[in-house]
N, C-alpha and C positions, 0 to 999 in steps of 0.2 A: 422411733425417729417421727418427728412432728413438724410439718411445715406450716409456717405462719406467713400471712402476707398483710402488711400494714404500710399505710401512707405515713411517712414521718417528715418532720421539718428538721433541717441541719441549722443549728444556731451559727452565729456570727464566729464563735470560738471552736466550731467544727464538732459539736457535740450532739449526740441524739439520745433522747430518754424514751425508753419503750415500757409499756405494761404488758405483763404476761398473763396469760389465763391462770385462774386459780388451780387448774389441774397440773400446772408445773410443780413439781416438788422443789423445795429449797435444796441448794447444794451446788456442786460444780458441775456445769454443762459446757458442751461444745456448741457455739454459735457461729453459723456462717452467715455473712452479710453479703448480698449481691444488690450493687446499685445499679439502676437504669439511669446512667447518665445521659441527659438530654441537653443537646447543643443550645446554645443561647439563641433565642429566635430574633434577636436584636442584630445578629450579625450581618453586615452589609459588605460584600466582597468588593464593591465598587469603592470603598474606602482606600483601598490599595491600588486603585487605578490611576496610572501615570506617575505613581510616586518614585519609580526608578529612572533615572535621567539616562537613557541609553544614547551612546554617542552616533548611532546610526539607525535608520529606518529598518523595523523588522522585516518587511517584505524586500527590501533593497538586498539586505544581508542573506535571505534565504535564496534570492536569485543568484548573488554571487557565488555563494556555496555550491549550489546545484550546477552552476558553470563550471567550477572546479572538478566536478565528477565525470564531466564529459570527457 
C-alpha cells in the first residue's frame, strides 16, 4: 500500500486530475480519496440575525415558561 498526499483543485464540473508517480504500475488499483472540507471563511452568522419574526420577546417567553414550572 502506498500513501500519497497532494493538493488538488476541484474544477467547476467537480473533477480532479492527478499525476501518479512513475513507480505505480499500470493496471487496476483501489484508490481512496479523503477530503479535508474546510468551511467557507466568508460565512457571517449575523446574516441570519433578526430574520425570524417572532410574535413575542424571547426573554418574556422564558420568564412566562419558568413561572409555569412553579
